[in-house]
C-alpha positions in Angstrom: 0.0 0.0 -0.1 2.8 2.3 0.9 4.4 1.7 -2.4 1.2 2.4 -4.3 0.9 5.7 -2.5 4.5 6.6 -3.3 3.9 5.9 -6.9 0.8 8.0 -6.9 2.6 10.9 -5.3 5.4 10.6 -8.0 2.8 10.7 -10.8 1.0 13.6 -9.4 4.3 15.5 -8.8 5.3 14.9 -12.4 1.9 16.1 -13.7 2.2 19.2 -11.6 5.7 20.0 -12.9 4.7 19.6 -16.4 1.5 21.7 -16.2 3.4 24.5 -14.4 6.2 24.2 -16.9 3.9 24.9 -19.8 3.2 28.4 -18.4 6.4 29.4 -16.6 10.0 28.9 -17.1 12.4 26.8 -15.3 15.6 27.6 -13.7 18.5 25.4 -14.4 20.5 24.1 -11.5 24.0 25.9 -11.3 26.6 23.5 -10.3 30.3 22.9 -10.2 31.9 21.0 -13.1 34.1 18.1 -12.0 37.8 18.1 -12.6 37.2 14.7 -14.2 34.6 13.3 -16.5 32.1 11.4 -14.3 29.6 8.7 -14.8 25.9 8.7 -13.8 26.9 7.8 -10.3 29.3 10.6 -9.9 29.3 12.7 -6.9 29.5 16.0 -8.8 26.8 18.5 -9.9 28.1 19.8 -13.1 26.1 22.6 -14.7 27.7 26.0 -14.5 31.2 26.3 -13.0 34.4 24.9 -14.3 37.1 23.6 -11.9 39.5 22.6 -14.4 38.3 22.2 -17.9 36.0 19.4 -16.9 34.6 19.0 -20.3 33.7 22.8 -20.2 30.5 21.9 -18.6 30.0 18.2 -19.1 29.5 15.4 -16.8 26.6 14.2 -14.4 25.5 13.7 -11.0 23.0 11.6 -9.1 22.2 13.3 -5.8 20.4 11.0 -3.5 17.6 13.4 -3.0 16.3 15.4 -6.1 15.1 19.0 -5.8 12.4 20.1 -8.4 12.5 23.8 -9.1 9.4 25.1 -10.8 8.1 28.4 -12.0 9.9 31.7 -13.0 11.9 33.8 -10.7 15.5 34.4 -9.9 17.1 37.8 -9.2 14.0 39.8 -10.1 12.3 40.9 -6.8 9.0 41.1 -8.7 9.0 37.4 -10.2 6.7 34.7 -9.1 8.0 32.5 -6.3 9.6 29.3 -7.1 8.2 26.2 -5.4 10.7 23.6 -4.0 9.4 20.0 -3.8 11.0 17.0 -2.5 11.2 14.1 -4.8 9.4 11.1 -3.5 11.8 8.3 -2.8 10.3 4.7 -2.9 13.6 3.1 -1.8 12.7 2.1 1.7 16.2 0.9 2.4 17.9 4.3 1.8 18.2 5.7 5.2 20.2 8.6 3.8 17.3 9.9 1.9 15.0 9.8 4.9 17.3 12.1 6.9 17.7 14.9 4.1 14.4 16.6 4.6 11.5 16.0 6.9 8.2 14.9 5.2 5.5 17.3 4.7 2.7 17.0 7.4 -1.0 17.0 7.1 -3.0 20.1 7.8 -1.7 23.7 7.8 1.9 22.8 8.4 1.9 21.1 5.1 1.2 24.2 3.2 3.9 26.0 1.4 5.8 28.8 2.9 6.7 31.9 0.8 10.0 33.1 1.5 12.2 36.0 0.4 16.0 36.1 0.6 17.3 39.6 0.6 21.1 40.1 -0.1 22.6 43.0 1.7 26.1 42.0 1.0 28.4 43.4 -1.6 28.6 40.0 -3.5 26.1 38.6 -6.0 24.9 35.4 -4.6 23.3 32.0 -5.4 20.6 30.5 -3.1 21.0 26.6 -3.0 18.4 24.2 -1.8 20.2 21.7 0.6 19.3 18.3 -0.9 21.6 16.4 1.4 24.3 16.2 -1.2 25.7 19.0 -3.1 22.6 21.3 -3.3 20.7 22.8 -6.2 20.6 26.4 -7.1 17.1 27.9 -6.9 17.7 31.6 -7.4 20.3 34.4 -7.8 20.2 37.8 -6.0 22.3 40.8 -7.0 24.5 42.6 -4.4 23.2 45.3 -2.1 19.5 44.6 -1.9 18.7 42.0 -4.5 15.9 39.5 -3.7 15.0 36.0 -4.4 11.5 34.8 -3.8 10.7 31.0 -3.4 8.0 28.8 -2.0 9.1 25.9 0.2 8.2 23.7 3.1 9.2 23.6 6.7 12.5 22.1 7.6 13.8 22.8 4.1 17.5 24.2 4.4 19.1 26.6 2.1 22.7 27.8 1.9 24.4 30.9 0.3 27.4 31.0 -2.0 29.0 33.5 -4.2 27.3 33.6 -7.8 28.4 31.1 -10.4 30.8 29.1 -7.9 30.4 27.1 -4.8 32.4 29.2 -2.6 30.3 30.0 0.5 29.7 33.5 2.0 30.3 33.3 5.7 30.1 35.4 9.0 33.5 36.8 9.3 33.4 36.6 13.1 32.5 32.8 13.3 33.5 31.7 9.8 30.2 29.9 9.5 28.4 29.6 6.1 25.2 31.7 5.9 22.2 29.3 5.7 18.7 29.0 7.0 16.0 26.5 7.6 12.3 27.2 7.0 10.3 27.1 10.2 6.4 27.2 10.6 5.6 30.6 11.9 3.1 29.3 14.5 5.8 27.1 16.1 8.3 30.0 16.8 10.1 29.7 13.5 13.4 31.1 13.3 16.4 31.4 10.9 17.7 28.0 11.9 21.2 29.1 10.6 23.3 32.1 10.7 21.5 34.3 8.3 19.4 37.0 9.6 15.4 37.0 9.7 13.3 40.0 9.6 9.5 40.8 9.4 7.8 42.2 6.3 6.3 45.5 7.4 2.7 45.8 6.9 2.2 42.2 6.1 -0.2 39.7 7.8 2.1 36.9 8.4 -0.5 34.7 10.1 -2.4 34.8 6.9 0.3 34.8 4.3 2.9 32.8 6.3 5.8 34.7 4.6 9.4 34.7 5.9 12.3 37.0 5.0 15.9 36.0 5.4 18.6 38.4 5.2 22.2 37.9 4.0 24.0 40.5 6.0 26.1 43.3 4.6 29.3 41.8 6.0 29.0 38.3 4.5 32.2 37.5 2.6 34.3 34.6 1.5 36.1 32.7 4.2 39.8 33.5 4.6 40.3 29.9 5.2 40.4 28.4 1.5 40.9 24.8 2.7 37.4 24.0 3.9 34.7 21.5 3.2 31.8 23.0 1.5 29.3 20.1 2.3 28.8 17.9 5.3 28.9 14.9 2.7 32.6 15.6 2.1 33.7 13.4 4.7 31.8 10.5 3.4 33.0 11.1 -0.1 36.7 11.3 0.9 36.1 8.0 2.8 34.9 6.2 -0.3 38.1 7.4 -2.3 36.8 10.2 -4.3 39.8 12.4 -3.4 41.9 10.2 -5.5 39.2 9.4 -8.3 38.2 13.0 -8.8 40.9 14.9 -7.1 40.4 18.3 -8.8 36.8 18.7 -7.8 37.2 17.3 -4.4 40.3 19.5 -3.6 38.4 22.5 -4.3 35.1 21.5 -2.8 36.2 19.1 0.0 39.6 20.4 0.8 39.7 19.7 4.5 38.6 16.1 4.1 41.0 15.5 1.3 43.9 17.0 3.4 42.9 14.8 6.3 42.9 11.8 4.2 45.5 12.2 1.4 47.3 15.4 2.5 46.1 17.2 -0.5 45.4 20.5 1.3 48.2 22.4 -0.3 46.8 21.7 -3.7 43.9 24.2 -3.2 46.3 26.7 -4.8 45.6 26.2 -8.5 49.1 27.4 -9.4 50.6 24.5 -7.6 47.9 21.9 -8.5 48.0 22.7 -12.2 51.9 23.3 -12.8 52.8 21.7 -16.1 55.7 19.7 -14.7 53.3 18.1 -12.0 50.7 17.5 -14.7 53.3 15.9 -17.0 52.0 18.3 -19.6 55.4 18.7 -21.2 55.3 16.4 -24.5 53.8 18.2 -27.4 51.6 16.7 -30.0 53.0 18.8 -32.8 56.3 20.4 -33.6 57.1 22.9 -36.4 55.9 21.5 -39.8 53.8 18.7 -38.4 50.5 20.5 -39.4 51.3 20.7 -43.2 52.6 17.0 -43.0 49.4 15.6 -41.6 47.0 17.6 -43.9 49.0 16.6 -47.0 49.0 13.0 -46.0 45.2 13.1 -45.7 45.0 14.5 -49.4 47.5 12.1 -50.9 47.5 8.7 -48.9 45.3 6.0 -50.2 44.3 4.6 -46.8 42.2 7.7 -46.1 40.3 7.4 -49.4 37.4 5.4 -47.6 36.6 8.6 -45.7 36.0 10.6 -48.7 38.9 13.2 -48.3 38.6 16.7 -49.7 40.9 19.8 -49.2 38.7 22.7 -49.1 41.5 25.2 -48.3 45.3 24.6 -48.5 48.4 26.8 -48.6 49.0 27.7 -52.2 45.7 25.9 -53.2 47.6 22.5 -53.4 46.1 19.1 -53.7 43.0 20.5 -55.7 41.9 22.7 -52.9 39.0 25.1 -53.6 40.7 27.9 -51.9 44.2 29.2 -51.2 44.7 29.7 -47.4 45.2 27.7 -44.3 44.2 24.1 -44.2 40.5 23.3 -43.9 39.8 19.7 -44.7 36.6 17.6 -45.2 36.0 13.8 -44.8 32.6 13.5 -46.4 32.0 9.9 -45.2 33.7 9.8 -41.9 30.8 8.8 -39.5 28.2 6.1 -40.1 24.3 6.2 -39.0 24.9 3.8 -36.3 27.7 5.9 -34.7 25.6 9.0 -35.1 22.7 7.5 -33.3 24.9 6.5 -30.5 26.5 9.9 -30.2 23.1 11.5 -30.0 21.9 8.9 -27.5 24.9 9.7 -25.3 23.9 13.3 -25.3 20.7 12.4 -23.3 22.8 11.0 -20.5 23.5 13.2 -17.4 21.9 16.5 -17.7 21.2 16.3 -21.4 21.3 19.5 -23.5 21.8 22.8 -21.7 22.0 26.3 -23.0 25.6 26.9 -24.2 27.7 29.1 -22.0 30.9 31.2 -22.0 33.4 31.1 -19.3 33.6 34.2 -17.0 36.3 35.4 -14.6 38.4 33.1 -12.4 37.2 33.4 -8.7 39.7 32.8 -6.0 43.0 30.9 -5.8 41.4 27.5 -6.3 40.9 28.1 -10.1 37.1 28.2 -10.4 35.6 30.1 -13.3 32.1 31.5 -13.5 30.1 30.3 -16.4 27.9 32.9 -18.1 25.1 32.8 -20.5 26.3 33.9 -23.8 24.5 36.4 -26.2 26.7 35.3 -29.1 25.9 31.6 -28.7 22.3 30.6 -28.6 22.7 26.8 -29.2 22.4 24.1 -26.6 25.1 21.5 -25.9 25.6 18.3 -24.0 28.9 16.7 -22.9 29.8 13.2 -23.5 30.6 12.0 -20.1 32.0 8.4 -18.9 28.8 6.6 -19.7 28.4 8.3 -23.1 32.1 7.6 -24.0 31.7 3.9 -23.2 29.2 3.5 -26.0 30.8 1.4 -28.6 29.8 3.8 -31.4 31.3 6.7 -29.6 34.6 4.7 -28.8 34.9 3.7 -32.5 34.6 7.4 -33.8 37.2 8.6 -31.2 39.5 5.7 -32.1 39.1 6.6 -35.8 40.0 10.3 -35.1 43.0 9.0 -33.1 44.1 6.9 -36.1 43.9 9.7 -38.8 45.5 12.3 -36.6 48.1 10.4 -34.8 47.5 12.3 -31.8 46.7 10.2 -28.5 43.3 10.4 -27.0 44.6 11.9 -23.8 45.0 15.2 -25.8 41.2 15.3 -26.5 38.4 17.1 -24.8 35.4 14.9 -24.6 32.9 15.2 -27.3 30.7 18.4 -27.1 27.4 17.4 -28.7 25.6 20.5 -30.1 22.0 21.2 -31.1 21.0 24.3 -33.2 17.2 24.9 -33.5 15.7 27.4 -36.0 17.0 30.9 -35.4 20.0 29.7 -33.4 23.6 30.6 -34.0 27.1 30.9 -32.8 28.7 34.2 -33.7 32.3 34.8 -34.9 34.8 33.2 -32.5 38.1 31.4 -32.3 38.8 28.0 -30.8 42.2 28.9 -29.2 43.1 32.5 -28.7 46.7 33.6 -28.2 46.6 33.5 -24.4 46.0 29.7 -24.4 49.7 29.1 -25.1 50.3 29.8 -21.4 47.8 27.0 -20.3 49.0 23.7 -19.0 47.4 21.9 -22.0 48.6 24.5 -24.6 46.4 25.5 -27.5 43.6 23.5 -29.1 45.6 22.6 -32.1 42.9 20.9 -34.0 39.0 21.0 -34.2 37.6 17.7 -35.4 33.9 18.6 -36.2 31.2 16.1 -37.1 27.9 16.9 -38.7 25.3 14.5 -37.5 22.3 15.4 -39.9 21.5 17.3 -42.9 20.1 20.7 -42.3 17.1 21.9 -44.4 18.4 25.4 -44.7 21.2 27.3 -43.0 23.6 26.2 -40.4 26.8 26.5 -42.4 30.2 26.7 -40.7 31.6 30.0 -42.2 35.2 30.9 -41.8 34.8 34.7 -41.6 38.2 36.0 -42.6 38.6 33.4 -45.3 35.1 33.8 -46.9 34.6 30.1 -46.9 31.2 28.4 -46.1 30.8 24.6 -45.4 27.4 23.2 -45.5 26.3 20.6 -42.9 26.1 17.1 -44.4 25.4 14.0 -42.4 28.5 12.0 -41.6 30.9 14.8 -42.8 33.9 15.6 -40.6 35.2 19.2 -40.9 38.9 19.6 -39.6 40.9 22.7 -39.2 43.8 23.8 -37.2 43.8 26.9 -34.8 47.7 27.2 -34.7 50.6 28.1 -37.1 52.4 25.4 -39.0 55.8 26.8 -38.2 55.0 27.3 -34.6 52.2 25.3 -33.1 52.4 27.4 -29.8 51.1 30.5 -31.9 47.5 31.1 -32.5 46.3 31.5 -36.2 44.3 34.7 -36.3 42.9 33.7 -39.8 40.8 30.9 -38.3 37.9 32.8 -36.9 34.6 31.2 -37.7 30.9 31.1 -36.9 28.0 28.8 -36.9 25.4 30.5 -39.2 21.9 30.7 -38.1 19.7 27.7 -38.8 16.9 29.0 -41.1 14.9 25.8 -41.3 15.1 22.6 -39.4 17.6 21.5 -36.8 21.3 21.0 -36.7 23.1 18.3 -34.7 26.9 18.2 -34.5 29.7 17.1 -32.2 33.4 18.0 -31.9 36.6 16.9 -30.3 39.0 19.8 -29.5 42.6 18.4 -29.5 45.2 20.1 -27.4 48.9 20.4 -27.9 49.6 18.8 -24.4 48.0 16.1 -22.2 44.5 17.3 -21.6 42.9 14.5 -19.5 45.4 14.5 -16.7 45.1 18.2 -16.4 41.4 17.9 -16.4 41.4 15.3 -13.7 43.3 17.5 -11.4 41.2 20.7 -12.0 43.0 22.6 -14.6 41.2 25.7 -15.6 40.6 25.7 -19.6 
């Protein structure tokens, strides 16, 4: 009977979410990207901040308790409240789940509580619902008076961090992170944490059951950088995550990793990500290797099965259509079964998310804020461990390794892209000049796969060279972002854009290939 009730509650919850989502937007959870690619059982929530390159946003997590965030809201003080609902868990053996949030009670105490969080600090903040693992972002408030409004239930806990990263804001006198617990007003509710609580002037709280929590003006990042950001850090360190996912764990669970592995000193990204320490000293290319590789593709019989075609080459050699830097196509590089598996892999983890750019580095740990881009309106998914283990995905990556001669440890995981009608990616470069100073060096090659035919639009345009390449299912388009005579120099001619999709939808995937070992740097939390 209990299981039937649980199932009914889950169905009703899904119906409620679907109906509300049809009239209101949803807020994506903002999390921290792991320093390693993680499978579906990974400990890491991976949506918005990069600690290391971490697939620039890829990976998955499976928090034991799921928070569903419904309705519009965010930093706009006039927006409708969000409603936070505990996911119903029908696993009676999972004691951890039962302790995370108290069940809703019958009667008045079961009714939602409207909450406002006012940010009086000088820092833009994220408000996280505490799901018992790593939390879920439910809203963002601007500095000096910004407000987040949500609807929740008593005993739910929320904690405060700097916007875009998981670094907590603390009381400078106690070094305790600001947080609060929702209490029912008729039972003498209080903050339940160290965030302030105030009344709404002129409001009937007995009627409206509203609560205001205030992040005080003196809230600031802790001076102690080697801290655990979550109570679950001790448990994760005990089960070996400090060595399996060291980059993410050192930044987020530094104290536990220091106690267990002596890793505390690695919170400094300059130490953790030093090239010698990461063994990022053997380059993929030397001077002249770029020209040699592309010329082999144009002349060697073993590549004929892939339909090789020089679109651009220095001096227009090898029947290239244009005189310029190398741009090469393999018109029959990926088969239908491989395409199906790549697209299937995109659905693993968080699936497609609005593409983002990286913002500023925050703190000494090397975290970078991810920001919504106005120049890139596509959605992307990252091919994490579960995706990479699909046979079709493995065969494509192995084929790329075969034709390039560059080992897979130099590759970023597949970025899988979806462009709907009206979407685009404006002019950009895959490896700007400052990348030569990074531990992994430049992205020397882009290996770009078209996964479907597009009815109209969606061409890849090299803006400086005035070259357009039309999407064709199964085609690989390859170009270098560096100079042949010096692979440590960016090639300023290789700016390009994804033109707007005028009709239909465009699917694509790409490996970015680095000059130095990427995967070890990614594991330890190198910032791309």
